[in-house]
N, C-alpha and C positions, 0 to 999 in steps of 0.2 A: 569617607562620608563627611560632608561639610556640616559643621555645627552651627546652630542659630546663635545670635548675639546673647540671648537670654541664657542659653546653656553654657556659654563661655563664662559669663559673670558668675553663675551658680558654681561652676567648677573652681573659679578663682577664689570665691568666698570660702568654699569648703577647704581648699588648700591652705588658706591663711589661718583658718580656725585650727586646723590640725597642726600647722607649724607652731602656732602660739601655745596650744595646749600640750603638745608633745614635742620633746626634743630628740626623740629616738624613733626608729622604725619598728613596726610590728610585723614580723615576718610570719606569713602563713605557711605552715609546712605542707608540702605537696608531695604526692606519691608519683614516682616515675611510672608512666604507663605509655603504651603505644596508642596514639590517637587513631580512631577509626578513619578509614579513607573513603571519601565519597567522590564519585566522578559525575560532574554535571555537564550534560551535552545540550547546547542550545541549537535549535534549528536555524536561528537567525544570526544576523551580524551584530557586532558590538554597537552599531549605531542605534539599533532598536533598544538595546539594554541601557544606553545612555538616556533614553527617553523614559521608560517605565521603571527602571531600576529594580526590576523584580529579582534578579540574581543577587544584587547587593543586599536587598532586604532578606532574601533567603539565607545567605551566608551569615549575615549579622545575627539573625534570630536563632539559627541553628547553632552557631558557636556560643550564643548566650545560654543555650541549654546544656551543651557538652563541648568538650575539646574534640573537634572534628577537623580533619584535614580535607579540604575541598579543592578539587581540581576542576577548572572550568575550560571547556572547549567549545568553539563556535563553528558550526557546520556551514553557516552562511548560505542557506538555500536560495536566497534572493540572487546571489551572484552566479550560482550554477543551478538552474531550475530543473535539471534532468535527474531522474532517479539513479541513473548509472553513475553520475558524478557523486551523488550522496553515498551510494553503496561503496564506491571506491575509496571515498574519504573515510567512511566508517571502518573499512578493512584496514586502512593504514593506521587508524586510531587503535584498533585491537592489537595490531602488531607493535605499536609504540608502547602500550601499557602492558609490560611484561608481568607486573604485579597486579593481580586482579583486585579491584576495589570491593569493599563490603556492600556497597549500594550504588546503583546507577540512577541518576535523576535526568529525565528527558523532558525538555521543554519544546512543545510543538509536535504536530502530527507528522511533519517531515522526518524529524529525527527518529520518532517511534517506528515509522515505516521502514527506514533504512536499517535501524537496529534489529528489528525482528527478522528481516530478510538475510542479514549477514552475521548475526550473532554466533560465535563459535560455540561448540558444545560445552566447553569448560566454563563459559559465562552464563549458561542458561538457568542455573540455579541462583544466580545473583539477583537479589530483590531489585525491582524496577519501580520507581515512583514517577508518574507522569504529571506534568504540569503544563499550563498554557494550552490546554487541549479543548476541543469542542466535544459535545456529547455524541457527535457522529464521526465515523471513521472513513477517511478517504485512503484507499489502498493505492498509493502512488506507484508501487511496483507494477501493477497491472492497470494503471490509469488509462492508457490508450485503448484498452479493450473493454473497459467498464461501460456498462449501459446505465447512466444516471439520468433519470428523467425528472427528478424532483427531490425535495428534502425527505419525503416519505420513503423513497427508494434506498436511501443511505442506511447502512447497517450501523448499529450502536458500536461505540468504541470498545465496549466490553467484549464483543464477539471477536475482536482481533487479538485477544490476549493469548489464546492457545494454551500451551503448557508453561508459559512464562509465569513467574511470580510477580504480579503487577497490582499496584493500587495507584491512587492519584486523585487529583481534583481537576474537573473540567470547569469551563465558564461559558456563559451565554452572551450572545450579541444582543444588546438592548436597543436594537435599531428602531423599533416602534416607539419606545419611550423617547428617543432622541428626536424622531419626527414630531412627536407631540410637543417636546420642549421647544423646538424651533418655531412651531406654529404659535405656541403660547407667548414666546418672547416677542415675536413680530408677526401679528396676524396678517400683515400685508404680503407675506411670503406666499407665493403660489407654486413655486417649483423648488424642489430639493435636488441639487446636483451632487450625487454620491460618487466620489472618486475612490476607486479601489484598484490595486495593481492586478488582482485576479490572475496571478502568475500561473495558475494551472488551468485556465480557460474552462471554468465550470459554467456550462452553457445555461443551466436552469437558474443561476443565481439572480439574473436580472428579473426573471419572472417572480422569484421569491420576494425581491425588493418591491416590485410593483404591487404584490398582494398585501404587503405591509403598508405601503404608502396609501393604498385605497381605503384603509381604515381611518385615515385622517381627512376630514372634510377640506375640500378646496386645496388639495395638495397633490401635485404631480411629480413623478420621478424623472430625473435626467441622469441616466447611468453613464458615467465616464469610466470605461473599461480599460484597465492597464494592459489587458491582453490584446487590445486593438489600437491603443493610442500611445504614442511616445510622450515623454514629459513635455516637450515643446508643444505638441499638439494639444495636450491637456491645458497648458497655459493659454494657448490661443483660444481654446473653447471657453475658458473661464473669462477671458478678457471681453468676450462678446455678450456676457450675461448682464442684465440690468438689475434694478433694485428688487425685482420680484423673485430673485433667485437667492437661495441660501446654499452654502457649501458644507457638506458633511464628508469627513474623511474616514475611510476604513483601513487606512494604511497604504502608502505609496512608496515602496522600497525598490521597486523595479518597474519596467514598462515593456511595451511591445518590442522594443529593440534591445531589451535586457541591459539598459544603461546602468552601470554600477552605482552612480551617484544621483539616481533619480530623486531620492528623498531630499538631499541637500539642494539640488537644482530647483526643485519645486518651491521650497520654502525660502530660498534666496531670491528667486525671481518673482514670487507671488506678489510682494508689496509693490512691484513696479508694474504689474498688470491690472490689479484691481484693488479696491478698498475693502472688499469683502473679507470678513474673518471666517475661520474654518471651525466648524463644530467637529468634535471627535467622538466616534462611537466606541472607542477603546482607548486606554491610557497610552498616549504617545509622548508623554513628558510634560513637565511644567515650565521648562525654560524657553520653549518656542513661543514667541509673542504672536505668531500668526493664529494660534489656536485660541478660541474664545471659551472652550470648555465642552462639557457633555455629561451624559449619564452612563457611568461605567464603574467597574470595580478597579481600584487603583493597583498598579503593579506592586507597590509596597505591601498592600493587604494580601494579594495573592501569594507573594513571596513569604509573608509571615505564616499564612495557612499551610503552605507547602513545607516550610521548615518544621512546623509542629508535626505534620504527618511523617516527614522523614525521620524526626527524632523518635517517633513512635515505632517506626519500622526498625530503626537501629537497636532499640531497647526491647521491643516486644515481638519483633518479627512481623512478617506479612499477615500471618493468621491472627495475630493479636491486634492488628491495626484496622482502622476503618476501610471498608471496601471503596472501590472507585465510585465517585459521586461528584456532584457539583460543589464548588468551593464554598465553605461556610460563610465567608464575608459577603455582605450585602452591597449592592451598587449604591452609589451616591451621586448627587449632582455636584460636579466640580466646575468652578468658574474662575477663569483668569481675570482677576479684578481689573488691571489696567486696560486690557483689551476690551472687556465688557463695557467699561465706562466710555472708552473711545468710540464704541459703536453706538453710543447714545441710547442704550437700552435701559429699561426701568428695573431697578432692584426689586420693586414690589411685585414684579411678574415672576420672580424666581420662587421655586417651591421652598417650603420650610425645610431647614436642615442643610441648605446649600453650603458647600465648603468653598471658601475663597482661597486662592493662592496668589502669590506675588503681590499681596497687599502689604504695604510698608507702614507699620505703626510708628508713632513718635517714640523717641528714646524714653521719655518720662512715662508715657503710657505703658510701655512694656517693662520698664525696670525701675519704677519709683522706689519700691522697697529695697531693691538691691543697691541703689545709689546711696540711700541713707545709711545702710549697713556698711557699705564700702568706705564712706567718709569716716565713720566711727572707727573702723578697723585700721584705716591708714594712720589716724592719729595715735591709736594704741600701738601700732607697729613701729612708729617712729620712736616712741619712748622705749619700747623693748629692744628694738634693733640696735640702738646705740649702745645698750648695755652689753649685748653679746658680741658686738662687732670687735671690740678690743680682744676679747677672749679668743674668738675665732682667728683673729690676725696672728696671735702668738702660735696657735696650733698650725696654721697654714705655713708660717715661716719654718717651723720644725719639720713639717711634712715636705716642704720644698727641698730642704737640705738632704733629707733621706731619699727623696725621689731622684735627685740629681745623681746620687751615688748608685741608686738602682738602675737608672737609665744608662749610666756608663757601663755597668756590668752587663746589662741586656744587649747593648750595642756591640759587645765583643762576642756574643754568642752567634752560632751559625743559623739558628732558627729565627723565624719571624715571631715577634712577640706582640700580642694585642692586649691592651689593658682595658677592662670593662669595669663600670661602677655597678652598684647594686641594682640600678634600673636598666641594666643591659645597654647602657650608652658607651660608645667607644671613647675612651679618655685619651689614649695615645697609641701609636703604632711604631714599634722599634724594629729595625732591620726589615723594611718592607720588601716583599718578594713578589715577583710577577705571577707566579703560579697560584697565588692566593688572591691578589688584588685584581688580576685580569684587566689591566688597563685603567683601573680606577685611580683618581687623584687622591693621594694620601691625605692631603690637607682637607679635602672635601669629605673624606670618610670620617675624620675625627669629629666627634660630637653627635654623630648619627646613632640611632637606636637599632638594635638587632631586629626588632619586630618590623620597623620601617623598611630595613634592608630586605627582610623576608618577602615583603609584598613585591619588591622589584624582581626577586628571584623566584617567581611563582612556579616556574618550570622545575625548580630544584627544591621543592618544599621539604623533601626527605632530608637533604643536606642541612638546610637551615634549621629544621626541627631538631636534628641531632645536635647542632652547635648550640642552639638556644637551650635545649634540655640539659646538656652537660654543664654549660656555664651557670645556668640557674641552680643546678644541684650543688655545685661547688660553692656558690654564693650562700645558699641556705644551710648547707651542712658542713662546709669546710673540707669536704672530702676531695681528694685528688682524683680526677677523672681522666682516663686515657681512652681515646676512641679514634676510629678511622672514618673518613668520608671521601666520596668521589664527586667530581664536578666536571661538567661538560659532556660532550657526546662524540662518538666516533674517534677520529684521530686526535682531537683536542681534549680527550678525557684524561684527567689527572687524578692521582690518588694521594691523599694527604693524611699524615698521622698527626693527631692533635693531643696536647696534654694541658689540662686546666688545673692551676694551683691557686690557692688563696694568696692575696697580696694585701697585707694589712687587714683592717676590719671591714672596709667598705669596697674593696676592689679584688679582682681576680685577674690573673694573667693567663692567656691562652697561647701556648707555644705551638707553632705549626711547622711541619717539615715535609717537603715533597718526597714521597716514597714511590713515585710512579715507575722509575726504572726497576726497583726491586719487585714491585707487584707484577709488572709485565714479565720479568724474568721467571718469577715463581710460577705464574700461570702457564708460561710456555713450557717449563719443565714438567708441570703436571699434565699438560696436554700431550706432550710427547710420551710421557710415561703411560698415560691412559691409552694412547694410540698404539704403543708397542704391546701393551698387555692385551689389547683387543685383537691385534694381529696374531699373537701367540695363541690366545684362547680359541681363535677361529681357524687355525691352521687345519688343513684336511688330514694331517697326520698327528699322531700322539707325540708329545715331547716331554721328557723328564731329565733332570740333572742330578747327579750324585757328587757329593763332596768327598774327594779321595782323602784329603787331609783330616776329615772328620769320620774316619772308619766307614767310608762309602755310604754315608747316610743320605737319604733323599732330601734334596734342597728345593726342587721346583717340579711342577707338573702342569699340564693343561687339561682341558675338558676331554679331549679325545682319548687320553690315557684311561680315565674313569670309564668312558664308554666301552673301550676295548676289553678291560678286565671285568666289566659288569659290576663294579662296586666303587664306592667313593674312595679315591686314592689318597685323600687327605690324611687318612689314618697312618700312612707311611711317612709323612713329613717329619723330619727330625729323627727318623729311625732307619736302620738298614734291614736287609733281607733276613738276617739271622735273628734280629730282635723281634721280627714278626712271625718267626717260626715257619717260614716259607719252605716247603719240601724241596724246592729247587734252589735254595739259597746258595749251596755249595757250587752248583753249576753256574749261577749268575756271577758269583765271586770269581770263579775261574775265568769266565769270559771277560770280566772287568780287568783282571790282571793281564790277560793276553792283549787287550786293547792298549794298556799302558806301555806295552813293549813295542807296539807298531805305530808308525807315523800316520797311516791312513785309516779310514773307517773299516769296520768288520761287520758283516751282516750275519744274523742267526735266524733260523726258522722257528716259529712258535706254533705248536699245535695243542689245542685244548680239547679234552675228551669229555663226553657225557658220563657223569658219575654212575648212572644206572646201567646204560647199555654198553659203555666203554667205547663207543664210536666217536670219531672226530666230529666236532661241531663247529669249530672256528679255527681259522688259520691266520697267521700274520708273519711279518718280517721285521725284526728289530735290528737297527743299524746303530752301532756304538762308535763314538769318536773321542779321542783324548783332546782336552782343551787345557791350555796353560795360560794364566793371566800374567800381567806385567810384574807381579810380585812373586811369581813362581808357584802359585797355588794351582793344583791339578784338579780337574773335574772330568767326569764321564758324562758326555752329552749323548742322549739316546733318542732315536725316533722310532715310532711304531706305525707300521702300515698294515691295516686290516685287509688281508687278501681272501677273506671268506667268499666274497661275491665272485672274485676271479675264479676260485676253485669250482664254485657252483656253476658258473658260466661254462667252464671247460667240460664239466661232466654233462651238462645239458647239451652242449655242442656235439659231444661224442654220440649221445643218444639220438639227437636229431639227425646226425649224419647216417647213423645205422638205419633209422627209419626211412630216410630219404632213399638210400641205396636199395632197400627192400621194395619200396613203392615203385621206383623206376624200373626195376627188374620185372616186377609183377605186371606193370603196365606196358612192358616192351618199349620203354623209352630209354634212349641212349644219349648221353651228353657228349658234346664235341666242342672243340675250339678251332678257330681259324686264324692263322698268322697272316696278317695283311701283307707285310713286307716279304715274307718267305713264300706266300701263296701256297700254304700247306695246311692240311687238316690234322688234328690230333684227337683220338678217341680212345679212352682206356678199355672199352668193351665193344669193339667193332665186330659186326657180324657180316660185313660186306667185303672187306679186304683183309689181307694178312698184315700183321703188325699194327702199331698204334699211330704211326705218322705216315701220311701219304700226300703227294702233291695234288694241286687242284686239277691238273690235266688228267692224272690217273684216277682221281675221284670222279671226274666227269665221264670217264669211260664206262663207269658202272651205271650212269644215268641215261634214261631214254633220250634218244636224239632230239625229240620234240621239246624236252624240258631242260636241256643243257643251257640254252640261252637264258631261260627263266631263272635258273639257279645262279648263273654267272652274273646276270644283271642285278639280282637281289643282293648278292654279296658286295658288288661294286657300289651300289647305291647306299647300302648300310654303312660301309666303310667310309664313303664320302660324306656322310652326314645328311644325305638327302631324305632319308626316311629314318624314323626312330626305332622301328621294329620290322624285322623281316618275317613274314608269315606266308609261306607258299606250300604247294603240294606238288610233288614230283613222282615220277615212276622210275624204278630201277630195273636193270636187266642183268643182275648179278647171277652167275651160274649157281651159286650156293643157295640162294633164296628163290630164284625164278623171278617172274615179273610181279613186282609188289608196288603198292602206293605208300609213300612216306610223307608225313607232314614235317616241314623244316621250319623251326622257329629260332630266331637269333636276335641278340641285342649287342651294342658296343660294350666292350669289357675293359680295354686298356688304351692309354694314350702314350705317345712318345714325348720327347723333350720339346718338340715344336707344337704340341697340342693336337697332333693328328691321331686319328684312331688307329691303333696298332693291332688290336686283338678283337675278335668277335667270339662270343660264347653262345651256344645254342643247344637245342634238344631235337632229336629225331625220333618220331613215333610212327609205328606201323599202322596205317589207316586203311589197309586193303579191305578188310572185312566190312568196315564202315562204308567205304565207297560202293562195294557191291550191294550192300543193304539199301543204300540211298538210291542206287540206280534201279533196283527192282521195285522199290516203292514208287519212284517217278514213273516207270513204265506202267505199273498197275493203275496209278491215278490217271495217267493219260488215257489208258484204255477205257476206264470207267467213265471218264468225262466225255470221251468220243461217243460211247454208247448212249450216254444221257442226252447229249446234244442231238444225236441222230433221232432219238425218240421224240424229243421236243420239237425238232424241225419237222418231222413227218406229221405230228399232231397239229402243229400250227399251220403248215401248208395245206393240210386237209381242210381245216376250217376256212383259211383265207381264200382257197380256190373255190370251195363250195358256195361261199357267199355271193360272189359276182355271177357264177354260173346259174344259181337259183334265180337271181334277178333277171338275167338274160332270158332264161326259159320262161319264167313267169310272165314277164312283160311282153315277150314275143307272142304268147298266146292271147294276151289282152289286146294286142294290136289287131290280131285277126278278128276279134270279137267286137272291137270298138267301131263306132260309126261316125262320130264327130271328128272333124279334122284337128281341132285343138287338142283333143284328148289323145289322138294318135300321135301328134307331134311331141307331146309330153312324154308318152311311153317310149317313143323312139329316142328321145334325148336321154332317158334313163338307161336304155339299153346301150347307147353309145358310151355313156359315162362308165358303165360297168365293163364294157369292152376295153376301154382305156385302162381301167383299174386292173383287169385280168392280164392285159398285155404288159403293164408295168410290173406286175407280180412275176410274170414269166421272165421278163428281162432281168429283174433283181435276182431271181433264182439262178439264171444263167451266169450273171456277173459274179454271184457268190461262188458258184461252182468253179469258174475260172480263177477266182482269187484263191480258193482252196487248193486248186491244182497248180497255181503259179503261172497261169496261161493268159492272164488279162493283157489284152493288146494295148500298146501305147505307140501311137504314130505321131512323132514330133514334127511340127511345122511352125512357121511364123504365124503368130496369133495377134490380130489387131484387137486389142482389148476394147476400145470404144465401139468397134463394130460388133463385138460379141455381146456387150451389154445392151446395145441398141436393138439387136435381134431379140434378146430376152425380154426387153421392155415391150416390144410389139406383141410378143406371144402372151405375156402375163397381164397386160393392162386390161384385157377383157375378162380375165379369170378372177380378179379381185372382187370382193363383195361390194355391194352398193354402199356408198358412204366411206370407202377406203381409198386413199390416194396412194398411187405407186410412184415413187421418186427414185430417180437415177442420179447418183452423185459421183462424178468422174473428176480426177485431178487434171491439172494443166502443168506441164505438157502431156500429151497423149503418149501411151506406151505401146510398143509392138515387141513381143517377146517370143522366144523359141520354146514352145511347150506343146502339150497334148490338148488340142482345142476341144475335142469331143468330151474328154474327161473333165476339163474345166467347166464346160457347159453343163455336164451332168451334175456336178457338185452344186453349182450355183442354182440350177433348176430345182434340185431337191430342196435347197434352202427356201427358194421362192414358193414352191408347192406347199411346203409345210406352213409358211407364213400366211398364204392365202386361206388355208384350212382354218387356222386358229385366230384370224384377225377379222373382227366384225366392224370395227370403227377405227378411226385414226389414220395411220399411214403405214406403208411398207417402203423402206429405203434400202436400195442396193447400190453397190459401188466397190471401189478399190482405192488403195492409197499406198504410197511408198513408205517403208520403214527400214532405214538402213540399206542393207543389201537384199532385202526381201520385199515382196508385194503382198499386201494384206487385202483379202477379199472379204466382204461382209454383206449380211442381209439383216436389217433391224426392223422389227415390227412392234406395234403397240397392242398386240393381242393379249390372250389370257395368261401367258407366261407359264413358267414351270416352277414347281415347288423346289426349295433349296436342296432338300434331301434327294431329289430326283435328278438334279443337274449332272452329277458325276456319272450317271448311268445312261445318258441320252445316246451315246454312241455304241451301246451294246446291241447285239442282235435281238430282234423281236421285242425291243424296248418300246412299249406303248403305255402312255399315262392317261389316255382318254379312250375308253372302249367304244364310245359312241362316234368316233371319227374314223373314217376308212383309212386303211394303210396296213402294210405288212410289218413295219418295224425293222426293215432291213436297209432302208435307204441311207440313213445316217451311218450305219456300220460300213456300208459299201463306200460312202464318201470318205470315211476315215482311212480305209485301205488305199483308195485312189490318191489322197493327199500324201500319205506316207510314202507311196511309190514315187510320187513326184518330188520327194525330198523335203516336204513341208510339215507343218503342224496344223492341227484343227482344234477348235474349242467352241464353247458356248457360254454365254452369260445371260442370266434370266432372273426375274423377280416376279413372283406370282401376282397376277392382277395388273401388272404394268408393262409386260412385253418381254421380248427376247432378242438377243443378237447372236447369230451364228457366223463364225469367221474361220478362215484358214489362210495360211501363209505358204508361199512357195519361193524358192530362190529366183532372183531376177536374172534370167538368161537372155542376153541380147539377141536380136534377130540375126539370122545367118546372112552372110554376104554373098 
C-alpha cells in the first residue's frame, strides 16, 4: 500500500524521537500460535481490484484486528463468462486446497453461484462471508432457463443460502443519484450514455435504467450494452456524441466479443475519441484520469466493513455475527479534482461533503509543522550523532573482526547459513544453495526483509509463516528452534530441515539443509509397508506366523484368522498354544514339528463343533510351511481357508440331486445326452431300448417314420448352432411301450477344441395322455362351434329370406290394387330391388356352401383389367346416389393377367355395392396398382365409415354394423375366401365419419401365350 507524504514524515519523526530517547529496543513478548486461515475468492480479475482496492482494504483491516493468514484467488469471470468454466475453476480450487480454511470470503454473485453449486460436503460447514453482492440473486447455474422479467421477479440473495452458514454485506447501485448529479453539474445535458458490459445479457436491465432516468427532468437514456457492442463499437458510438451527452460507466471489463482487454482498450482509446469525461456509478479506482467521479461507496470502505464482519465471524461464529444486510458505510460524492477542473465545471455545484481525490496540496500547506520539527531535530541529531559515532565505530571494528572469523567458520560448513537481524532483515548468506534460493540472486537477497519476501511467496504462506515464526521466536527468547518445511509443487517439491540459533545479541543464524532424498525414501518405505500390510489384511485366506526360535509363539496374523476362529486373535500375539491353555495345543505342536522336518507344505483339516449339540458347524483347511530367513531363523507360516460354505454347497447339491431324480421319475421324464461326433445317444434310465448307449440310426428305428426327419433335422440344427433350443414332439413305435407321444427338449452342452458343439443334453417326457386330451377337447369344441354356427345360420337366413319375400308379396298385391301409373312403376321398382336382393342372397348361400364343401369353381383365363373396370364403371355409375361421383383410376401401362375373371369381378362388385349403400355424398374411387410382384385392387369411398373396434370383424360371416341397410353380411366373408383361394390377401381401412377403403392383392400372373 502506497503511503502519502505526510505519513512518511510522521513516521520519520517518530523514528528519530525514539532513536534519541532510547538506545535500546523494547521487545514485545509474543506467544506462538497458529494464525487462522481465510480463503478469499474474487469473482473478478485483478484489474478490477487495482481500481477499487477492496481486497487490499479488507486484508489490511482484518490483519489489523488479528493475525490472520489470507489467501486470495481470482476467478476472473469476465474472461470466462460461462458458468461451466466457473464451476470447473472452483472444483480445481477445492482440489488444490487440501487444508480446509476456517472461513471463505466470496466477492461477487458469480463466485457465490459457482461455490454453492460445487462445494464439497466437507466444506459445507465452513463459514462463508459474502461481499460485493447485490441484494438480489442471479442463479447463474440455471441462467439460460430463468424467466426474469424485471427487478421485482428476482429473488433476494438470502433465499440462495440453503443450508450454508452465510452472512455478508450487499451494496446498492446509486444510479438515480448519479443521474441527478450529472444533471446538477451540467444542466445542458439531455442524454446520459450508460455503458455497461452486461456480460450476462440481462434483458430487463435497460428497462430498469429507463425507469430511473425518467425520474430526472429532461434526461434521456442511451444504453450502450456490452452484450451487443464490442469495445471498438462502443468507442465509435461515443465519438458520435455531442455536448448534450454525458457518459456514465457501470463497468466495462468485457464486451460482445469477450475481448479480455476491453477495460484497458476503452480507457486507452477514449481520450483520442472524445473530450468527454466519464462518471462512475461504482468505485472503479482513483488513478484513471478519464473518470470525473460519481456517487458510490468506495472499495476501501466496503473492504473495511467486510473485514470487521469477517473478524466477528472468526471470533464469535456465524450465529454471533450480524446477518446478511447492506453494508453499513454510506455512499459519498467522490470527485477527481484535476479532471473536474479540466471539464470547466463549477465547484459550487457540488453537494456538501464531496470528497476530492488526486488534488495536490503544497508541501508547506501539508507539512508546515512537520518541517519545523524536522529542522529542530536535525540540529539536535547532528550534536548527538557525532557523540555516539566514535563509540559505535569502535564497536563495529570489534564486530567486524569477530564476524570475519564466524564467516570463515560458516563457509566451511555443508549447510546454507542465513543471518538475520532483529528486524528480520537478511544480513548475509553463507554457502548459498539452489534448493533454498531457487534462482534468486544472493546479492539482491541481502538486505531484504522476510515480511517483504513473504508477499512475493503468497502461494507458500505456510512455509514463510513457519520461517518467520521460528526466527522471531529465537530472536525474542534465544531458544534454538529446529523445524522442517517444504517448497514447490509436484516434481519440483523439496523438503528442507532448518535450525535457528542465536548469533550475538542482535542476530540469529538459520542453517538449512536439503533433506528431500531422505523424505522421499522414508515416504516410499512407509507407502510400501502400508501397501503390503493392506494386501495381507485383505487376503481371502487367513495368515499367521509362529516364531520357532521363540518357543513357537505367535508373531503375526491377519483379519481372516480372527474371522475364522470367531474371536480377536490379538490375545495370542507373543504367546504360544500351551500358554493359552488351548486343548489342542499338543496336536498343533506335533504338526509344527512335522512341518519342520519336511521341505514342502503340509495341510490339515479343521472341524469345529457346536458345544451344545456336538454337531460340526465350521470346516477349514490349514496349510503350514517352514520358512528360514538369511540369518537362519525358522518360522512356521500358516494359511487358513474356510471351507464351511463348500461343505454346505456339497450337502445342498446332494439334496437337490435327490429331489430332482425323484421329480423326474414321478413326471416320467428321462434325461439323455447326444454325442454329435459319435452320433450316439446315452440315457441312464431308458425305457425304449436295451442298454444305455445307442446309435442315432438304432434310435430312429424306434421313432415313427413320419417324425424321423423332424428329430434328425432338430439334432442337426441344434448341433450346428442354427437354433438355441430344440423343442419337438415325436411318436414312437417301440414294442415295449406301444405307440406313444414324446416331447423332446435339448440344448447345447459341450464344445470341442475348435469351438464346435460336441454334446447335446436333453429331456424326454411322455405326453401321450396330454395329446389325447387336447385332441378330444379340440373335437368337442369343433362340434359345438359347428352346431352353434348352424343354428345362427338358419336363424339369420330365415330372417334375411323372409324380408325380401314379404316385400315382393306385399307390393305385388299393391300393384294389382293401384290405378296410377307412377304408383305402379314405383311398386314395380321395389319388387325388382327385392328380387335382386333375394337372388343375391341365394347366390351368396350357394357360394358359401361351395366354399364349405371346397367345390368353388375357378376358371382361369386371360383377364384384361382395364376392360373389367370399364364394365364395372358402366354398371355402377347409375347405382351411385345423387351427388356422388364414381371415379375409375387405372395405371399406365395397362395390365392383362391370367386369373379368374368372374371371381375378380365378384369381389370388386361387392366392394362397389357396399360403397354405393353407405356413401351419400363425395366420391367412390375404384382401381388397381402394381406393388412389387402383386397387383393391389381397391375401392375407396367418402361414406359413413366404420368404427375402429368393428374394422377387425368386417370379414366375418353375418357381420352387419347397420341394421337399417339391406344385406346378408356374407358378401365380404365370401370375398375373403375367394381372394385367399387366388393366393392373395384382403383388408379394410376405415375411419368413422370419413369413409373406407377396401382392398385385396393377388399375385401378378402374366397372360398365357
